[in-house]
C-alpha positions, -999 to 999 in steps of 0.1 A, spaced: -413 -506 283 -435 -502 254 -439 -466 263 -402 -461 263 -398 -477 229 -426 -455 216 -409 -424 229 -376 -435 213 -393 -442 180 -410 -408 181 -376 -391 188 -361 -411 159 -388 -399 136 -384 -363 147 -346 -366 144 -350 -381 109 -374 -352 100 -349 -327 114 -320 -343 96 -340 -345 64 -350 -308 67 -313 -298 73 -303 -318 43 -329 -302 22 -319 -267 34 -283 -276 27 -292 -288 -8 -312 -256 -15 -284 -234 -2 -259 -252 -24 -281 -248 -55 -288 -211 -48 -251 -205 -41 -242 -220 -74 -269 -198 -91 -256 -167 -73 -220 -176 -83 -231 -181 -119 -250 -147 -118 -220 -130 -102 -196 -145 -128 -220 -136 -156 -223 -101 -141 -185 -97 -139 -182 -109 -175 -208 -82 -185 -188 -55 -166 -156 -66 -183 -173 -65 -216 -186 -30 -209 -151 -19 -199 -138 -33 -232 -165 -15 -251 -157 17 -233 -120 12 -240 -128 8 -276 -150 38 -277 -124 59 -258 -99 52 -286 -115 82 -304 -82 98 -314 -64 96 -347 -35 71 -347 -5 84 -329 30 71 -334 49 61 -303 81 80 -297 107 73 -270 113 100 -244 145 109 -262 128 115 -295 96 131 -283 95 169 -284 75 193 -263 60 217 -289 41 249 -285 19 261 -314 5 296 -311 -26 301 -331 -29 263 -332 -67 263 -334 -67 282 -366 -68 270 -402 -31 263 -408 -23 258 -371 -48 230 -366 -34 210 -395 1 215 -381 -13 203 -347 -26 171 -364 7 164 -380 28 168 -349 4 149 -327 3 119 -351 41 120 -352 40 113 -315 51 147 -300 36 165 -270 17 195 -283 4 225 -265 -19 248 -285 -23 284 -274 -51 304 -290 -73 334 -281 -100 321 -305 -103 355 -324 -102 336 -357 -93 301 -344 -120 276 -334 -120 249 -308 -138 227 -333 -106 225 -353 -87 207 -325 -115 192 -304 -107 157 -316 -74 158 -296 -90 171 -263 -83 146 -235 -53 130 -252 -24 127 -228 0 144 -254 -23 174 -260 -31 205 -241 -52 235 -252 -47 269 -235 -70 299 -240 -43 326 -240 -34 358 -259 3 359 -269 4 396 -262 6 385 -226 38 366 -215 36 328 -213 56 307 -190 60 271 -202 87 245 -208 90 235 -245 116 224 -270 101 240 -301 78 269 -308 57 273 -340 45 310 -339 14 312 -361 -7 335 -339 -22 364 -360 -53 371 -380 -43 365 -417 -72 376 -438 -78 413 -447 -112 417 -430 -99 402 -398 -66 420 -395 -81 453 -406 -109 450 -381 -85 460 -353 -52 472 -368 -37 480 -334 -44 446 -321 -29 430 -352 2 451 -347 4 441 -311 0 404 -319 28 404 -345 52 426 -325 46 421 -288 34 386 -293 65 377 -313 87 394 -287 71 373 -260 77 341 -280 113 350 -287 118 357 -250 103 323 -242 126 306 -268 156 323 -253 147 314 -217 141 276 -224 165 272 -253 138 264 -278 139 267 -316 113 291 -330 96 291 -364 78 323 -374 49 319 -398 54 350 -420 36 359 -452 40 369 -488 24 402 -476 59 413 -466 65 419 -503 35 443 -505 28 451 -542 61 436 -555 80 451 -584 101 420 -589 87 387 -602 89 360 -591 98 370 -555 127 352 -537 140 353 -502 164 382 -509 137 406 -523 129 434 -498 94 442 -511 74 473 -519 51 481 -490 30 511 -481 38 516 -444 6 536 -437 -20 519 -460 -50 499 -448 -30 466 -450 1 480 -433 -8 467 -398 -3 431 -411 24 437 -437 46 458 -415 37 437 -384 51 407 -401 82 426 -414 90 437 -378 84 402 -366 110 389 -390 134 416 -380 131 407 -343 136 370 -351 170 377 -368 179 402 -341 174 375 -314 194 351 -335 224 374 -339 224 389 -304 210 362 -282 218 330 -302 182 320 -305 177 294 -332 150 308 -356 133 298 -388 110 320 -410 85 307 -435 68 332 -459 35 316 -466 16 326 -498 -22 323 -502 -35 290 -487 -69 273 -489 -84 241 -477 -106 224 -450 -111 243 -417 -108 276 -435 -133 300 -421 -162 306 -445 -161 344 -437 -123 345 -443 -127 372 -469 -100 361 -493 -105 352 -529 -110 314 -528 -133 314 -498 -154 343 -512 -158 326 -546 -167 292 -531 -193 306 -507 -208 329 -533 -210 300 -559 -226 276 -533 -252 302 -523 -260 313 -558 -247 349 -553 -226 369 -578 -189 361 -578 -172 395 -571 -140 402 -590 -121 434 -583 -105 449 -615 -79 448 -627 -79 411 -623 -46 405 -606 -22 375 -610 -14 355 -579 -5 320 -567 -22 297 -542 -10 270 -520 -35 241 -514 -28 232 -477 -9 214 -462 20 227 -483 32 259 -466 53 278 -490 37 285 -524 29 273 -559 48 290 -587 19 285 -611 1 319 -617 -36 324 -622 -57 355 -626 -86 362 -601 -110 359 -631 -96 325 -640 -103 314 -604 -138 327 -605 -146 308 -637 -129 276 -624 -147 276 -591 -181 284 -607 -175 254 -630 -165 230 -602 -195 240 -581 -218 239 -611 -232 272 -601 -254 296 -621 -239 326 -603 -229 356 -624 -195 372 -623 -196 408 -610 -168 433 -613 -160 457 -585 -134 486 -582 -99 477 -572 -92 477 -534 -65 501 -521 -29 486 -519 -42 453 -533 -11 436 -549 -13 431 -586 9 401 -588 25 375 -565 46 345 -574 72 327 -552 106 316 -564 108 282 -547 142 271 -559 158 274 -525 129 253 -509 135 226 -535 173 226 -530 175 229 -492 142 212 -481 134 190 -510 99 206 -510 76 214 -539 38 215 -542 22 182 -551 -16 189 -547 -32 197 -580 -52 229 -581 -86 213 -589 -81 186 -563 -75 212 -536 -104 233 -547 -128 203 -548 -118 193 -512 -124 229 -501 -158 231 -519 -168 198 -501 -158 213 -468 -177 245 -473 -208 225 -484 -206 205 -451 -202 237 -431 -232 253 -448 -253 222 -441 -241 221 -405 -251 258 -400 -285 251 -415 -292 221 -393 -280 239 -361 -295 273 -367 -316 285 -338 -349 301 -348 -367 315 -317 -404 307 -315 -427 335 -304 -442 330 -270 -480 325 -267 -500 356 -258 -512 357 -222 -546 373 -214 -544 398 -186 -572 422 -177 -589 416 -210 -558 426 -231 -534 402 -249 -499 406 -237 -466 389 -246 -441 379 -220 
């Protein structure tokens, strides 16, 4: 009997130990589960925090206005990665429209529009307007063409093709999809004018076979085609004759007066003025028509030298062939019909352009690649470079 009681007592002790062990395991499991849950919850919070941070970082675009489907336009800008085109891209994007930029990057630069790449309303297409383009749009801003003398005289035939065949392709597209087209023309259609100031009705005074004719006559033909399509095919067209412009995103090697003077002054080189010092107007971007104030080239050279605080000398060079002696727009129609007139003071526009050129020069200096010579390798007793 005692043996039976001893056995039962032993079993009870073992059972108690087993129950205690199970309780301990259950307790530890509960504690670790709570810790795991806490870690998991904390981890999930970290992930959500990272997502929020990435979302904040992904909002890298300038502020864009929301437009309803009814009000939002699908807009094509040819030459939209260029100086003027990229500013127009910014304006239309921030207004909430869907913008497609087409550029062959001859003078345009991806840097000018890269801040929009990835935005749902923006598309960038590497395309030459000399080739047809098939796309559905509501409006077309046709700005594609080199605009500075060194660029458009570099390949005169290509300049002519861009302004004629390219314009023909855009007018054909406008006709097919029922889009309105705006042609960015130029004061160069006046050539070396004999009437001052120049208004919309003046026909100009152009040398059709001179070194600048590829651009002057190319734009004149482009205007002719626009109005032919309007009269014959009912295409809605607009033409803006843009005078000299300057501002940020202007190419430093643009070759026109303002960019030349600023670059020369910043680099301490002589400011080259061609004689006779002609009269002309400038338009500080973003205003796209012209400023009726007249200044001589020499006045600009002295003003830019003063603003840069440069020790550069002014050097006089012979006059270039067919260089117009005087240009000044009559903007009365723009004031009356568009309510437009220039508002950017000359010195303010020049100072902003000088600051931009200074940053560009610094950027070039910091990113200039200077190849290092490879170390000589000894082979058969003679030094040799790879």
